[in-house]
Phi, psi and omega in degrees: 000135179287132180288154176296320181242110179296153170287171179261137168266122183252113176271105193250125175281126179269354179078186185280351177151316182286117180309329180297344181263007170294147171290157174303321182298315179296319182294321177294321181289317176302320183291334182253350184290142178267347179218120171239124174257112189232155177280163177289347179279350182289125185295145181297331178294327177288317178296332177293349179279345178294154180294154184305327185266007179289141172276123179253119180242120179270131177235048186296142177235145168224174185300127180056017177215116179238132180293334183209119179301157183301319180296331177286322177301314177301313180296324181295309180305319182293314181302312183294318173302314179296336177279359175099004183268131166291137179240131171258114177263106187258127189233139175301148178062227180253138183303335190253009181244096184049042179241002179063018180293330179296318179293322180290320176294322180297314183292322178294312181300322178294334177271000181079025178263129174298139176229142172228137179260124176246101181300157176226162177292121184294151179306316184300314183287315181296312185290322174298322175297318178299325182277357182064035178255114178280117183291338164235153182201134184305329178264358187223329181203129173255003184212145173221143186228139177253126176224166179251137188277354179219017183281111179058021180080141184297326182299335181278353185253138180250109182256012181301131177085358184271344179230155177137196185298126176077016178225150175240134178242125175247126189249121173270147172058038186247009180297314182290345185241023188303318181299310182300319179299309179303313180297320181296312180297317182289328174297329182275002175101002175290133186296140180296336179276002180303131178292145176223155174229145171243124181255103184265130176051051184300144175073357179265175184292334179254025181295153174217139172248114188240127182252141171205204176247165184302320179296343183249009185304305185290328171297318179289326174298319181290311184306315182276357185052048188292134179247154172282154003280137180209153182242151173244125175251123180244120177150168182297338182298341180296331179282350181273345189271150171072190191282155186295330177291329176289326180290328178289324176295321178291321180301318180297320177300318180295320180299326180295338181263356181269000000 
């Protein structure tokens, strides 16, 4: 039976993984929620912050395999809210950065359901910060762009001008298409020697930041057996990150490709 007053759907950003990077608003909502609908990228340590009697509903997605299609997720949020329940929709990173939060908010509003957005630290910002890679830098990059490496297929996306000298490109969901991404960028004129970093499981206990050059991106992902979630950062800012000894080692690696 539909309640007289529908509940509110809270689209909450869970950040890149480390619970310490949650906003205070997000932490409070997670701690008091009776129903949490969460992505697979939300770390178990964050879910452990829920109260003991909370209902936790996983709607995890992976490449070509979704436990629940997006339209069914939207319908679930609406149905629960119409039943009078407040719903915390917990999403990795920020809800509006490749999180389909915009679609969920639109459907809820169209159904007359109140919606509140709680921003989170995006994966790009959080993971780059952990690796000490400044996405912008006065001496290296005055612009940064976020793109998806598998959104509607690479051939449908125009990345011209997004990577190269003075620019930083951050690619979400690009591990499985790393070879195609490198080919696409080099075909657009980006130098094969452009520094790249792959940030795997950023801010979590088993995170890795692996550096190479664009021409070696696909090979490095295969050699290192990189697993999702991972981001690819393309640009000279990669050389600015982390300690000087690691930069020296990376510089020597670049020389081996020249």
